[in-house]
BAFI-3210 file (N, C-alpha, C; in Angstrom, 3 decimals, decimal comma, padded with zeros to 6 digits):
// residues 255
n [1|2|3|4|5|6|7|8|9|10|11|12|13|14|15|16|17|18|19|20|21|22|23|24|25|26|27|28|29|30|31|32|33|34|35|36|37|38|39|40|41|42|43|44|45|46|47|48|49|50|51|52|53|54|55|56|57|58|59|60|61|62|63|64|65|66|67|68|69|70|71|72|73|74|75|76|77|78|79|80|81|82|83|84|85|86|87|88|89|90|91|92|93|94|95|96|97|98|99|100|101|102|103|104|105|106|107|108|109|110|111|112|113|114|115|116|117|118|119|120|121|122|123|124|125|126|127|128|129|130|131|132|133|134|135|136|137|138|139|140|141|142|143|144|145|146|147|148|149|150|151|152|153|154|155|156|157|158|159|160|161|162|163|164|165|166|167|168|169|170|171|172|173|174|175|176|177|178|179|180|181|182|183|184|185|186|187|188|189|190|191|192|193|194|195|196|197|198|199|200|201|202|203|204|205|206|207|208|209|210|211|212|213|214|215|216|217|218|219|220|221|222|223|224|225|226|227|228|229|230|231|232|233|234|235|236|237|238|239|240|241|242|243|244|245|246|247|248|249|250|251|252|253|254|255]
n.u [-032,931|-032,101|-034,264|-035,050|-033,685|-033,068|-032,790|-031,159|-032,374|-032,231|-029,217|-029,202|-029,770|-029,319|-030,341|-032,690|-033,406|-033,451|-034,581|-036,636|-038,646|-037,399|-034,856|-035,906|-036,411|-034,166|-032,872|-034,150|-033,838|-030,624|-031,098|-032,468|-034,914|-036,064|-036,878|-036,000|-037,873|-037,031|-037,942|-039,607|-039,109|-040,657|-041,486|-045,050|-046,800|-048,279|-047,631|-044,967|-045,805|-047,349|-045,644|-043,351|-045,213|-045,059|-042,561|-042,354|-040,814|-041,026|-041,761|-039,523|-040,164|-040,521|-037,870|-038,726|-039,032|-039,343|-040,566|-042,538|-043,252|-044,696|-046,872|-047,702|-049,207|-050,497|-050,816|-048,586|-049,277|-050,795|-049,101|-047,911|-049,437|-050,232|-047,552|-047,342|-046,220|-045,484|-044,096|-042,400|-039,926|-037,732|-035,330|-033,188|-031,806|-032,661|-029,888|-030,062|-031,821|-030,415|-029,402|-029,466|-031,626|-033,124|-033,093|-034,884|-037,520|-037,418|-037,629|-040,167|-042,153|-042,595|-043,153|-045,763|-046,632|-046,186|-048,367|-050,556|-050,093|-050,233|-052,736|-053,251|-052,279|-048,916|-045,787|-043,668|-040,651|-036,315|-034,384|-030,744|-027,267|-023,770|-024,252|-026,067|-024,679|-023,023|-024,281|-025,743|-028,136|-030,220|-028,161|-027,930|-026,514|-028,135|-029,827|-030,138|-032,239|-033,870|-034,716|-036,164|-038,211|-041,722|-044,373|-047,196|-046,794|-044,330|-041,608|-039,673|-036,121|-033,782|-031,003|-027,709|-025,180|-022,798|-022,487|-022,778|-020,164|-019,038|-018,845|-017,512|-018,188|-019,323|-020,831|-022,838|-022,887|-023,697|-026,589|-028,267|-029,023|-032,030|-033,186|-035,970|-037,374|-036,405|-037,149|-035,927|-032,692|-029,969|-027,297|-024,133|-021,060|-017,566|-014,316|-011,306|-009,173|-007,325|-009,235|-012,217|-014,265|-016,922|-018,332|-018,389|-020,657|-019,101|-016,809|-015,224|-014,348|-016,380|-017,468|-019,792|-021,170|-022,088|-023,810|-025,776|-026,897|-027,447|-029,485|-031,321|-032,473|-033,704|-036,019|-035,736|-036,674|-036,328|-032,797|-031,748|-029,640|-026,986|-025,532|-024,115|-021,753|-019,930|-017,591|-017,228|-019,560|-023,212|-025,128|-023,429|-022,121|-023,647|-024,685|-022,547|-022,179|-024,709|-023,802|-021,833|-023,217|-025,239|-022,680|-022,289|-024,569|-024,150|-022,730|-024,059|-025,736|-024,311|-024,241]
n.v [-038,963|-036,712|-035,111|-036,295|-035,146|-033,773|-030,045|-030,492|-028,140|-027,554|-026,637|-024,729|-022,714|-019,915|-018,704|-018,660|-018,212|-015,388|-014,745|-016,863|-017,355|-016,039|-017,992|-019,996|-019,547|-018,728|-021,780|-022,917|-022,092|-022,664|-024,785|-027,286|-030,205|-029,934|-030,057|-030,407|-029,928|-027,760|-026,725|-024,023|-021,660|-019,012|-018,040|-018,679|-021,970|-021,575|-018,974|-020,230|-022,849|-021,818|-020,285|-022,420|-023,149|-022,324|-021,513|-024,550|-025,835|-029,415|-031,312|-033,116|-034,599|-033,979|-032,691|-032,948|-033,368|-034,910|-034,411|-033,103|-034,101|-036,060|-033,928|-032,094|-032,578|-033,306|-030,251|-031,264|-032,391|-030,642|-029,136|-030,707|-031,710|-029,346|-028,504|-030,970|-033,327|-036,405|-037,613|-037,160|-035,953|-037,671|-035,998|-035,932|-036,970|-035,227|-035,895|-036,386|-039,497|-040,882|-043,829|-046,063|-047,179|-044,846|-044,713|-047,494|-045,815|-044,049|-045,637|-046,423|-044,514|-043,693|-045,624|-045,821|-042,824|-043,906|-045,457|-044,058|-042,420|-043,444|-045,027|-042,904|-042,639|-040,688|-041,392|-042,808|-041,307|-041,797|-040,241|-040,333|-040,478|-040,473|-041,955|-043,427|-045,759|-045,498|-047,261|-050,676|-052,849|-055,499|-057,592|-055,568|-052,409|-049,352|-047,830|-049,845|-050,393|-049,254|-049,078|-051,376|-053,666|-053,360|-053,812|-053,487|-051,282|-049,227|-047,546|-045,555|-045,482|-043,427|-042,675|-041,273|-040,913|-039,325|-039,671|-042,372|-043,062|-041,951|-043,328|-044,937|-047,545|-049,163|-046,536|-047,562|-050,558|-050,538|-048,806|-051,281|-052,540|-051,897|-052,003|-051,109|-049,807|-046,922|-044,183|-041,622|-040,499|-040,100|-037,757|-036,902|-035,829|-036,256|-035,156|-035,909|-035,580|-036,067|-034,780|-035,034|-033,841|-031,309|-032,466|-031,242|-032,959|-034,992|-034,362|-035,543|-038,416|-040,544|-042,618|-042,048|-043,080|-045,514|-045,934|-044,348|-045,626|-048,411|-046,355|-046,294|-048,880|-049,700|-048,681|-045,781|-042,288|-039,917|-037,604|-036,124|-033,430|-032,458|-030,287|-029,786|-027,649|-025,691|-024,319|-021,634|-019,505|-021,536|-022,172|-021,808|-024,284|-025,627|-025,585|-026,934|-029,367|-030,140|-030,318|-031,874|-034,341|-034,420|-035,120|-037,349|-038,907|-038,519|-040,711|-043,290|-043,048|-043,825|-046,267]
n.w [009,501|011,128|010,993|013,823|016,003|018,942|020,976|023,945|026,953|028,397|028,433|027,139|029,174|030,793|028,162|027,840|029,677|029,396|026,702|025,961|023,703|021,851|021,586|020,828|018,305|017,054|017,440|015,691|013,092|013,227|012,100|013,822|014,850|017,019|020,830|024,051|026,581|029,820|031,816|032,963|033,036|034,302|032,682|030,815|029,696|027,485|025,707|025,415|023,739|021,971|020,266|020,011|018,247|016,062|014,991|014,234|015,806|016,839|020,794|021,830|024,454|028,476|031,095|034,233|037,572|040,217|043,089|041,797|039,812|041,554|043,077|041,455|039,165|037,326|036,584|034,920|033,653|031,438|030,908|029,468|027,340|025,598|024,763|022,862|023,608|025,196|026,836|030,032|032,265|034,827|035,704|037,721|041,384|044,733|046,514|049,260|048,380|047,040|047,725|048,619|049,685|049,395|045,696|046,042|047,215|044,688|042,403|043,307|043,466|040,734|039,221|040,562|039,346|036,674|037,153|036,496|034,725|032,373|031,489|029,883|027,531|028,640|029,374|031,419|032,218|033,047|033,973|034,250|035,532|036,800|039,614|039,852|039,373|041,043|043,680|044,119|044,022|044,520|043,724|040,647|039,269|040,670|039,246|036,974|038,340|039,662|036,469|035,965|034,215|034,602|033,188|033,586|034,481|033,557|033,790|031,129|030,478|029,702|028,822|029,535|027,852|028,414|031,163|031,731|030,263|032,893|034,318|033,900|032,359|029,504|027,220|024,924|025,196|027,930|026,785|025,423|026,881|027,127|024,788|023,237|025,283|025,479|023,630|023,956|023,655|025,363|024,078|024,841|025,113|025,957|027,117|025,437|027,025|030,867|031,801|031,326|030,455|029,711|026,505|022,835|020,235|018,712|019,369|021,299|023,437|022,822|020,895|018,407|016,365|016,288|018,310|016,933|015,485|016,484|017,545|015,640|014,865|017,258|018,408|019,302|019,450|019,954|019,239|022,046|022,460|024,781|026,850|029,633|030,628|028,515|026,933|025,555|023,608|023,998|022,396|020,626|020,853|020,293|017,576|016,980|016,648|015,841|013,333|013,479|013,668|012,183|009,451|010,873|010,108|007,610|006,982|008,023|006,218|003,775|004,636]
ca.u [-032,547|-032,442|-035,418|-034,936|-032,246|-033,605|-031,876|-032,148|-032,526|-030,582|-027,306|-029,097|-030,731|-028,916|-030,689|-034,086|-034,393|-033,388|-035,951|-037,343|-038,864|-036,160|-033,881|-036,274|-036,181|-032,449|-032,783|-034,945|-032,921|-029,583|-031,318|-033,242|-036,200|-037,099|-036,675|-036,330|-038,340|-035,846|-038,885|-040,428|-038,750|-041,830|-042,629|-046,863|-046,855|-049,529|-046,358|-043,922|-046,770|-047,123|-043,642|-043,244|-046,124|-045,198|-041,734|-042,427|-040,636|-041,862|-041,357|-038,631|-039,941|-039,843|-037,723|-038,964|-038,144|-039,736|-041,565|-043,512|-044,259|-045,937|-047,604|-048,297|-049,221|-052,053|-050,119|-046,975|-049,856|-051,523|-047,298|-047,805|-050,448|-049,597|-046,120|-047,842|-045,450|-045,727|-042,707|-042,489|-038,943|-037,566|-034,173|-032,986|-032,790|-031,827|-028,286|-030,407|-031,836|-028,660|-028,327|-029,970|-033,369|-033,340|-033,858|-036,177|-038,550|-038,037|-038,682|-041,285|-043,100|-041,871|-044,200|-047,373|-046,776|-047,054|-050,372|-052,068|-050,809|-049,957|-053,460|-054,079|-051,239|-048,192|-044,538|-043,082|-039,038|-036,062|-032,512|-029,388|-026,112|-023,170|-024,356|-026,475|-023,488|-022,063|-025,600|-026,208|-029,618|-030,920|-027,178|-027,627|-026,562|-028,572|-030,450|-030,424|-033,321|-034,669|-035,761|-036,927|-038,795|-043,259|-045,062|-048,029|-046,152|-043,184|-040,658|-038,453|-035,188|-033,575|-029,471|-026,847|-024,027|-021,434|-022,583|-022,722|-018,887|-017,968|-019,046|-015,897|-018,911|-019,186|-022,439|-022,965|-023,161|-025,461|-028,089|-028,602|-030,146|-033,154|-033,995|-037,755|-037,305|-035,886|-037,737|-035,323|-031,530|-029,603|-026,205|-023,121|-019,408|-016,183|-012,693|-010,546|-007,800|-008,082|-010,165|-013,073|-015,128|-018,090|-017,402|-019,499|-020,880|-017,593|-015,322|-014,567|-013,566|-017,161|-017,828|-021,125|-021,855|-022,948|-025,072|-026,727|-027,264|-028,128|-030,764|-032,350|-032,588|-034,344|-037,113|-035,498|-037,253|-035,928|-031,478|-031,098|-028,460|-027,444|-023,432|-024,401|-021,144|-019,880|-016,459|-017,703|-021,342|-023,529|-025,678|-021,758|-021,228|-025,269|-024,179|-021,106|-022,951|-025,636|-022,758|-021,388|-024,735|-025,653|-022,297|-022,440|-025,368|-024,032|-021,903|-024,294|-026,567|-023,327|-022,811]
ca.v [-038,299|-035,035|-035,155|-037,137|-034,531|-032,371|-029,540|-030,568|-026,639|-026,820|-026,569|-023,378|-022,179|-019,133|-017,945|-018,897|-017,375|-013,939|-014,423|-018,400|-017,486|-015,865|-018,543|-020,884|-019,219|-019,427|-023,216|-023,583|-020,813|-023,511|-026,024|-028,207|-030,100|-030,186|-028,883|-030,533|-029,453|-027,927|-025,396|-022,387|-020,091|-017,775|-017,923|-019,455|-022,946|-021,236|-018,724|-021,528|-023,427|-021,089|-020,339|-024,295|-024,452|-020,631|-021,976|-026,181|-027,972|-030,362|-031,376|-034,185|-034,655|-032,536|-032,896|-032,334|-033,475|-036,407|-034,074|-032,028|-035,332|-036,720|-033,299|-031,068|-033,911|-032,182|-029,294|-030,866|-033,625|-030,114|-028,837|-032,062|-031,466|-027,852|-028,855|-032,123|-034,640|-038,134|-037,783|-037,346|-037,880|-037,301|-035,110|-035,954|-037,032|-034,610|-036,630|-037,423|-040,261|-041,846|-044,443|-048,107|-047,273|-043,501|-045,827|-047,968|-045,228|-043,606|-046,458|-046,640|-043,918|-043,266|-046,381|-044,583|-042,189|-044,399|-046,510|-043,277|-041,517|-044,620|-044,766|-041,482|-041,846|-040,530|-042,502|-041,576|-041,559|-041,863|-039,727|-041,700|-039,375|-041,631|-042,060|-044,150|-047,066|-046,607|-048,214|-051,835|-052,830|-056,495|-057,709|-055,249|-051,536|-048,606|-047,679|-051,020|-051,132|-048,313|-049,005|-053,324|-053,563|-053,753|-053,614|-052,801|-049,746|-048,762|-046,764|-045,726|-045,599|-041,715|-043,006|-040,153|-041,481|-038,912|-039,949|-043,288|-043,223|-041,204|-043,441|-046,078|-048,434|-049,033|-046,228|-047,954|-051,872|-049,498|-048,788|-052,469|-052,613|-050,958|-051,834|-050,879|-049,082|-045,603|-043,621|-040,719|-041,328|-038,534|-037,201|-036,379|-035,631|-035,974|-034,736|-037,247|-035,796|-036,923|-033,826|-035,872|-032,764|-031,629|-031,245|-031,033|-034,248|-035,382|-034,169|-035,775|-039,920|-041,032|-042,808|-041,931|-044,135|-047,413|-045,034|-043,554|-046,375|-048,747|-045,989|-046,458|-050,759|-050,150|-047,732|-044,284|-041,199|-038,783|-038,189|-035,141|-033,592|-031,583|-030,009|-029,230|-026,908|-025,490|-023,158|-020,036|-019,146|-022,650|-021,805|-022,442|-025,254|-026,885|-025,811|-028,163|-031,172|-030,623|-030,068|-032,957|-035,480|-034,052|-035,945|-038,536|-039,394|-039,493|-041,318|-044,498|-043,302|-044,254|-047,682]
ca.w [010,958|010,988|012,346|015,654|016,719|019,792|021,468|025,725|027,314|030,056|027,491|027,216|030,752|030,479|026,872|027,741|030,959|029,523|025,711|025,872|022,549|020,796|021,752|020,170|016,999|017,101|017,149|014,934|012,133|012,830|012,259|015,132|014,997|018,345|021,913|024,993|027,454|031,114|032,976|031,848|033,690|034,154|031,157|030,295|028,655|026,433|025,271|024,925|023,327|020,321|020,205|019,055|016,501|014,709|014,521|013,870|016,651|018,553|021,797|022,604|026,045|029,236|032,205|035,534|039,209|041,043|043,822|040,690|039,258|042,829|043,700|040,674|038,730|036,793|035,550|034,267|032,152|030,650|029,830|027,624|026,203|025,078|023,814|021,970|024,002|025,954|027,242|031,021|032,319|035,883|035,960|038,420|042,033|045,613|047,045|050,524|047,819|046,682|048,350|049,289|051,051|048,081|044,746|046,371|046,785|044,266|041,834|043,917|043,673|039,711|038,978|040,923|038,607|035,738|036,832|036,433|033,334|031,529|030,511|029,445|026,907|029,038|028,824|032,559|031,559|034,387|033,137|034,838|035,916|037,194|040,984|039,686|039,428|042,258|044,317|043,913|044,656|044,299|043,109|039,673|039,435|040,876|037,180|036,542|040,108|039,119|035,538|035,807|033,682|035,383|032,065|033,482|034,812|032,569|033,727|030,490|029,614|029,181|029,013|029,040|027,055|028,702|032,548|031,881|030,286|033,484|035,408|034,133|031,572|028,008|026,941|024,321|026,210|028,748|026,401|024,687|027,986|027,129|023,775|022,593|025,848|025,747|023,586|023,928|023,814|025,632|023,447|024,990|024,436|026,818|026,022|025,311|027,762|031,876|032,179|031,352|030,884|028,615|024,781|021,672|019,856|017,922|019,233|022,419|023,100|022,447|018,704|018,304|014,771|016,647|018,830|016,994|015,253|017,662|017,771|015,407|014,872|018,599|018,959|020,390|018,768|019,470|019,869|022,448|023,207|026,064|027,328|030,771|029,911|027,280|027,112|024,607|023,596|023,922|020,431|018,934|020,641|019,619|015,861|016,470|017,754|015,321|012,180|013,469|013,561|010,431|009,275|011,524|009,537|006,004|007,330|008,634|004,885|003,052|004,639]
c.u [-032,573|-033,572|-035,314|-034,279|-033,268|-032,464|-032,371|-032,116|-032,082|-029,333|-027,875|-029,614|-030,106|-029,629|-032,183|-034,434|-034,301|-034,461|-035,669|-037,680|-038,015|-035,482|-034,498|-036,242|-034,889|-032,484|-033,397|-033,914|-031,522|-030,111|-032,113|-034,123|-036,972|-036,161|-036,803|-036,561|-037,628|-036,990|-039,169|-039,625|-038,887|-042,620|-043,928|-046,281|-047,605|-049,115|-045,846|-044,119|-046,895|-046,253|-043,479|-044,181|-045,903|-044,197|-041,101|-041,651|-041,457|-041,458|-040,932|-039,207|-039,438|-039,216|-038,597|-039,731|-039,276|-040,767|-042,423|-043,891|-045,269|-046,674|-047,604|-048,486|-049,550|-051,737|-048,926|-047,496|-050,188|-049,877|-047,960|-048,269|-050,778|-048,739|-046,085|-046,891|-045,698|-045,199|-042,460|-041,202|-037,928|-035,657|-032,507|-032,974|-031,356|-030,746|-029,056|-031,393|-030,882|-028,231|-029,881|-032,408|-034,729|-034,161|-034,656|-037,437|-038,510|-038,429|-040,052|-043,050|-043,230|-043,080|-045,675|-047,770|-047,261|-048,106|-050,999|-051,798|-050,595|-050,828|-054,124|-053,082|-049,916|-047,103|-043,934|-040,792|-037,227|-034,228|-031,294|-028,363|-025,175|-023,433|-024,737|-025,847|-022,780|-022,870|-025,792|-027,319|-029,420|-029,600|-026,503|-027,634|-028,000|-029,878|-031,045|-032,473|-034,155|-035,638|-036,190|-038,064|-041,114|-043,950|-045,954|-047,716|-045,234|-042,909|-039,794|-037,310|-034,923|-031,908|-029,128|-026,079|-022,366|-021,402|-022,268|-020,995|-017,782|-018,220|-018,271|-016,998|-019,211|-020,996|-022,685|-023,779|-024,072|-027,178|-028,873|-029,447|-031,180|-033,503|-035,354|-037,706|-037,138|-036,125|-036,434|-034,101|-030,570|-027,820|-025,346|-022,111|-018,420|-014,946|-012,242|-008,786|-008,215|-008,796|-011,624|-014,240|-016,276|-018,033|-018,168|-018,859|-019,668|-016,779|-014,619|-014,464|-014,464|-017,837|-019,514|-022,169|-022,347|-023,573|-025,874|-027,083|-027,855|-029,635|-032,050|-032,813|-033,372|-035,066|-036,961|-035,969|-036,700|-034,125|-031,472|-030,021|-027,832|-025,916|-024,098|-023,216|-020,849|-018,365|-016,039|-019,592|-022,417|-024,128|-023,500|-021,834|-023,391|-025,210|-023,141|-021,827|-023,989|-025,075|-022,684|-022,181|-024,378|-024,611|-021,674|-023,394|-025,356|-023,640|-022,415|-025,345|-025,682|-023,709|-023,906]
c.v [-036,799|-034,823|-035,848|-036,109|-034,002|-031,988|-029,663|-029,242|-026,669|-026,393|-025,202|-022,157|-020,297|-018,053|-017,475|-017,635|-015,761|-014,058|-016,757|-018,014|-016,729|-017,211|-019,972|-020,210|-019,098|-020,600|-023,465|-022,488|-022,208|-024,974|-027,465|-028,877|-030,366|-029,852|-029,237|-030,090|-029,254|-026,409|-024,870|-021,224|-018,303|-017,850|-018,750|-020,018|-022,110|-020,314|-019,282|-022,451|-022,964|-020,615|-021,556|-024,353|-022,661|-021,841|-023,948|-026,799|-028,445|-030,015|-032,640|-034,316|-033,313|-033,190|-032,414|-033,415|-034,371|-035,392|-033,273|-033,200|-036,174|-035,370|-031,812|-031,752|-033,287|-031,196|-029,644|-031,988|-032,329|-029,025|-029,592|-032,063|-029,920|-028,071|-030,521|-033,295|-035,695|-038,222|-037,029|-037,331|-036,728|-036,923|-035,422|-036,728|-036,169|-035,714|-037,168|-038,978|-041,162|-042,448|-045,818|-047,795|-045,439|-044,158|-046,427|-046,810|-044,362|-044,603|-046,939|-045,680|-043,523|-044,415|-046,123|-043,571|-042,384|-044,658|-045,234|-042,288|-042,058|-044,754|-043,767|-040,894|-041,391|-041,719|-041,324|-042,456|-041,264|-041,352|-040,484|-040,405|-040,487|-042,481|-043,361|-045,991|-047,225|-046,622|-049,093|-052,149|-054,697|-057,535|-056,946|-053,556|-050,600|-048,285|-048,718|-051,536|-050,566|-048,028|-050,067|-052,806|-054,062|-053,387|-053,486|-051,158|-049,097|-047,696|-046,649|-044,660|-044,619|-041,690|-041,604|-040,979|-040,346|-039,503|-041,090|-043,641|-042,818|-042,022|-045,069|-046,965|-047,981|-048,201|-047,639|-049,459|-051,408|-049,320|-049,966|-053,533|-052,617|-051,060|-051,803|-049,984|-047,675|-044,607|-042,464|-041,189|-039,792|-037,932|-036,624|-036,107|-036,090|-035,433|-035,800|-037,290|-036,553|-036,184|-034,836|-034,660|-033,166|-031,279|-031,737|-032,361|-034,555|-035,113|-033,957|-037,205|-040,284|-041,203|-043,098|-042,942|-045,348|-046,734|-045,294|-045,085|-047,960|-048,473|-046,894|-047,414|-050,944|-049,175|-047,012|-043,662|-040,520|-038,882|-036,663|-034,553|-032,211|-031,400|-029,109|-027,634|-026,868|-023,744|-022,043|-020,458|-021,163|-022,742|-022,032|-023,900|-026,646|-027,213|-026,589|-029,079|-031,075|-031,065|-031,412|-034,293|-035,371|-034,970|-036,830|-039,811|-039,598|-040,286|-042,968|-044,302|-044,689|-046,185|-047,868]
c.w [011,577|011,881|013,560|015,910|017,267|020,105|022,780|025,776|027,917|029,384|027,570|028,165|030,900|029,883|027,306|028,485|030,843|027,707|025,762|023,950|021,516|020,727|021,142|018,279|016,853|016,717|015,726|013,108|011,806|012,616|013,023|014,328|016,044|018,714|022,739|026,585|029,026|031,803|032,056|032,583|033,587|033,520|031,456|029,763|027,720|024,982|024,819|023,513|021,452|019,763|019,207|018,064|015,525|014,299|013,974|014,736|017,375|019,224|022,180|024,138|027,301|030,328|033,528|036,782|039,347|041,775|043,215|039,893|040,365|043,333|043,024|038,781|036,950|035,543|034,486|033,488|031,170|030,221|028,437|027,115|025,549|024,233|023,340|022,016|024,636|027,155|028,613|031,686|034,179|035,622|036,520|039,748|042,976|046,115|048,413|049,625|047,004|047,298|048,026|049,366|050,003|046,834|045,084|046,126|045,637|042,699|042,394|042,797|041,422|038,774|039,474|039,853|036,900|035,230|035,591|035,325|032,053|030,407|030,081|028,399|026,898|029,355|030,333|031,876|032,500|033,622|034,218|035,384|035,927|038,326|041,014|039,490|039,823|043,207|043,490|044,944|044,495|043,192|041,422|039,814|039,668|039,628|037,083|036,600|039,748|037,566|035,415|035,429|034,686|034,322|032,522|034,622|034,991|033,386|032,368|030,994|029,701|029,223|028,612|028,551|027,823|030,335|032,423|031,323|031,549|034,515|034,792|032,502|030,392|027,629|026,148|024,255|026,774|028,251|025,797|025,943|028,268|025,551|023,131|024,146|026,144|024,411|023,474|024,579|023,704|024,916|023,886|025,110|025,727|026,372|026,392|026,057|029,718|032,605|032,476|031,729|029,637|027,141|023,521|021,269|018,778|017,916|020,278|021,796|023,321|020,854|019,237|016,912|015,362|017,260|018,762|015,418|015,001|017,909|017,245|014,640|016,179|019,189|019,889|018,820|017,994|020,396|020,768|022,990|024,030|026,525|028,573|030,404|029,328|027,723|025,979|024,775|023,512|022,819|020,098|018,789|020,123|018,124|015,658|016,522|016,336|013,865|012,164|013,384|011,533|009,465|008,996|010,262|008,252|006,054|006,933|006,907|003,546|003,397|004,858]
res [m|r|t|t|f|a|a|q|l|f|t|l|r|n|e|v|k|r|d|f|p|g|t|l|r|e|l|r|k|m|g|w|s|a|v|q|i|d|g|l|h|g|y|d|a|k|e|i|a|a|v|l|k|e|t|g|l|q|t|a|g|m|h|v|g|l|e|r|m|k|h|d|l|e|a|v|l|e|e|g|k|l|f|n|t|k|d|i|i|c|h|s|l|p|d|a|l|k|n|v|e|g|y|k|s|v|r|h|d|l|r|e|v|s|k|t|v|t|p|l|g|f|r|v|g|y|h|n|h|d|f|e|f|h|t|s|l|d|g|k|y|a|l|d|y|v|l|e|l|d|p|s|q|p|v|y|a|e|i|d|t|y|w|v|q|k|a|g|v|d|p|l|s|c|i|r|n|y|a|s|r|m|p|i|l|h|l|k|d|m|t|a|d|g|k|q|y|f|a|e|i|g|t|g|r|i|d|f|i|p|i|l|q|w|g|l|d|h|g|v|e|w|f|a|v|e|q|d|y|c|p|g|s|p|m|d|s|l|q|l|s|l|e|n|l|l|k|m|e|a|e|i|t|r|g]
***
């Protein structure tokens, strides 16, 4: 399982802005097998692709804004080819789209992108937050509406455990809705106190062992670790998360 753990680079957005190549090298030394791209921060895609090849880091998808998917798709796909990934994931939505009509347009737009890229071997995904659980369409959460399966133009789930928990929904119950439709699962912990803040994996309230086991059994290819804000060095936080995940992996293997 170690080979399926990826560091989401939003966690290291400040470090990446200062030194993208150096940050990638440090992650590889730490023991990460892959990263999830979250913007290039002014760096050339070919330069980053070369560092990925040099270090042996794989790419567990790319987070891309919906507008860029719609209006800069050729460049997005070129980056996907350079980084050797087929997953392009809409990472969030502007406030103007967080309503019934907005979700209808988002579902339509993601399906249109999927219709274009699926024949080329790419997959379109959607990463949730808690706000998709605050709106209902057709008797279901907005998240389930956006991700409703159309086999001819599929949109894949990228469920984030923290944001599901934040919405008051059990993460394991949520991900069970997307068996074999979620190549990437976002692991993010929540503090066990009343603040419900971001925490390193294994230090908060979410039980990740059954989530990891379910992912292994139901088609998850990458477990991407993201921590939006860290109490100290984001590198230290990622190291602690990885150490705890490896302990969980050992426990699953023993079981």
